[in-house]
C-alpha positions, -999 to +999 in steps of 0.1 A: +303-126+122+272-105+128+243-125+142+214-129+117+191-108+140+216-078+140+227-078+104+209-050+085+210-071+053+195-102+070+157-107+067+157-122+102+166-088+117+131-076+108+112-104+124+089-101+154+062-122+170+026-109+167-004-124+184-030-133+159-057-115+178-041-081+173-046-083+135-074-060+126-098-079+103-126-053+103-124-015+100-128+006+132-161+021+141-150+055+127-121+064+104-105+088+128-109+065+158-074+049+156-048+051+182-015+068+173+019+059+186+043+089+183+081+082+179+106+111+183+138+100+165+159+126+182+147+122+218+141+085+214+107+089+231+074+070+225+040+085+233+005+070+230-020+093+215-049+091+190-051+100+153-074+130+162-043+145+180-024+147+147-030+185+141-015+192+176+015+170+170+026+187+138+037+223+132+023+252+112+041+251+079+043+213+077+029+196+046+012+162+045+017+142+013-012+119+005-014+091-021-046+097-041-047+062-058-080+045-059-084+008-051-101-011-080-123-042-074-094-064-085-103-098-071-118-119-098-131-155-100-141-180-127-132-213-143-109-227-169-130-231-201-111-263-211-115-282-178-141-264-157-117-261-129-121-232-105-098-202-110-094-172-088-070-143-093-061-107-091-062-080-118-029-062-116-031-035-142-044-026-177-019-025-205-017-006-238-041-021-263-066-032-237-049-063-223-048-071-186-019-082-164-033-108-140-021-134-115-042-164-103-043-199-089-060-231-100-054-268-099-030-279-125-009-258-149-023-230-170-012-231-207-006-204-232-037-197-253-063-212-229-093-192-218-106-183-183-143-176-180-150-149-154-182-149-134-196-118-117-191-122-079-220-099-069-245-103-097-239-137-114-275-139-126-275-105-142-240-102-157-230-126-186-196-144-184-165-127-196-137-146-214-100-139-206-076-155-231-040-160-219-018-145-246+016-142-229+033-158-199+052-134-176+074-142-146+064-151-111+031-164-122+020-133-140+000-136-172-011-112-200-047-118-208-070-104-235-106-098-223-135-106-246-149-071-244-139-037-257-150-020-225-124-003-203-109-026-177-122-006-147-157-007-161-155-045-164-141-049-129-171-030-115-192-058-128-169-088-122-146-080-094-146-073-057-124-055-031-091-074-030-087-077+008-052-087+021-048-125+030-043-119+067-079-107+070-089-144+064-121-135+045-122-137+008-154-119+001-155-082+010-186-070+028-205-038+022-183-018+046-151-028+028-163-011-004-162+023+013-137+018+042-109+001+022-107+033+002-094+067+013-117+097+013-095+115-011-090+085-036-092+098-071-070+079-096-080+042-101-053+016-103-043+000-069-049-036-058-044-025-022-052+006-002-025+031+009-036+023+045-022+052+064-045+074+044-076+054+056-075+074+089-082+107+073-116+123+072-124+157+055-128+171+090-094+159+102-078+175+071-097+207+078-085+208+114-049+204+101-054+232+076-067+254+104-034+250+122-014+258+090-007+222+081-013+219+043-015+188+021-005+178-014-012+147-036+009+121-053-001+088-069+014+054-065-007+024-077+000-003-051+008-036-069+014-072-063+045-066-041+021-058-013+008-094-013+041-112-017+065-119+011+103-114+009+115-149+000+153-145+002+175-144+033+194-113+023+176-081+015+202-071-011+190-101-031+153-091-031+138-078-063+110-053-057+081-054-081+077-021-101+048+002-093+036+032-113+038+066-096+033+102-104+047+134-088+026+162-102+042+196-111+020+214-086+030+191-058+067+194-066+064+232-064+045+230-031+072+207-016+100+230-026+081+260-011+076+240+022+113+233+025+122+269+017+099+282+045+112+257+071+083+233+070+085+196+073+074+171+046+053+144+062+048+113+041+014+097+047+021+061+041+051+042+027+037+046-008+039+084-006+075+081+007+085+057-021+071+081-047+090+111-033+122+093-026+121+077-061+121+112-076+147+126-051+171+098-060+172+111-095+179+147-085+157+177-074+120+173-067+104+180-101+074+166-118+079+130-128+060+098-136+071+063-143+078+029-128+096+026-095+112-005-079+129+015-051+136-007-020+143+015+010+163-004+035+190+004+061+213+022+056+194+047+035+197+085+033+162+100+031+162+131+007+126+140+003+107+134+036+112+145+072+084+126+090+062+096+084+027+086+093+022+049+087+003+018+100+019-012+118+034-036+092+039-073+087+071-088+101+099-093+075+080-071+051+095-044+029+073-019+046+086-027+081+121-025+067+114+010+053+102+022+088+134+008+103+155+026+078+139+059+089+137+055+126+164+029+134+158-009+137+162-011+175+140+019+181+113+006+158+114-029+173+110-015+208+080+006+195+065-026+182+071-044+215+052-016+232+024-017+206+019-054+213+020-049+250-005-020+247-028-041+224-026-018+194-044-031+163-021-041+134-021-039+096-045-023+071-075-017+094-053-011+124-038+018+144-011+042+132+024+054+140+039+089+136+076+091+132+089+126+139 
């Protein structure tokens, strides 16, 4: 029998021990100040560079694929109108007809039809309360709620919500720097509850330096959903159900990717979200314009069809993101890279350092 830590379907295979002090809880002083670990899959070599070295590490003709999703201030707080008990939760997405999909926690059990009264986190004295009536119970603690306002959800969240920082940062209230730094410089389409963190390293100047070396870039959209915040809770990966996330591959991007491949360039996925978008389309056939929900779970063994290289951050143990990187570069190689990252005191997770898999 294959030991649990060697079985590609066992969650235990994707475990590692990370010292708490290596978790980056604050953004670095500058966006392009991160360290960069470079993995060569063919040579099985590991180099230690910086993100500013990226233009020199790629080739002329390569194409970066960036996720242009924009994080919305999705963390919301209030109280249950019937009991006065505190409630805090997360806006997940807006639905047709103006309803919200939300998840939250409170003492006791929520009941269908009850109302949550939201309070503005930043301007409680200036912004009147907003009611959210629970109109439908979903699965895994998700509710459909009807807001007591006809304004667009994203307008309301600007008044009532705040940046939804990941739990491992151990600070519930985002500070001023989070509002700008937990957002990519190329964010355009609102809808995410978490940042596509590999994109946080890019400045306009870094993209210009890439372009000067003939390294182009294209955009896709994947709105990061609740799956980012929820751990895998089953022992076998084959039993894990991925939450669906909305993604878009624009027609112009599809054409640019085809041209890149035809001219011998490499497609470099910036972040696991860009990879999942492209691979979701490629699993259906040729790279063509497409939009829709994806619940693609990339795990070993997986044949990558759309990307050649990956730029990503360092991920939580036993997470679907860590599993994806192992599927691309090989589990043993990736775990050795993580051992070196810990030894070399790299910063981990959203505000941390980066890895380039060639």
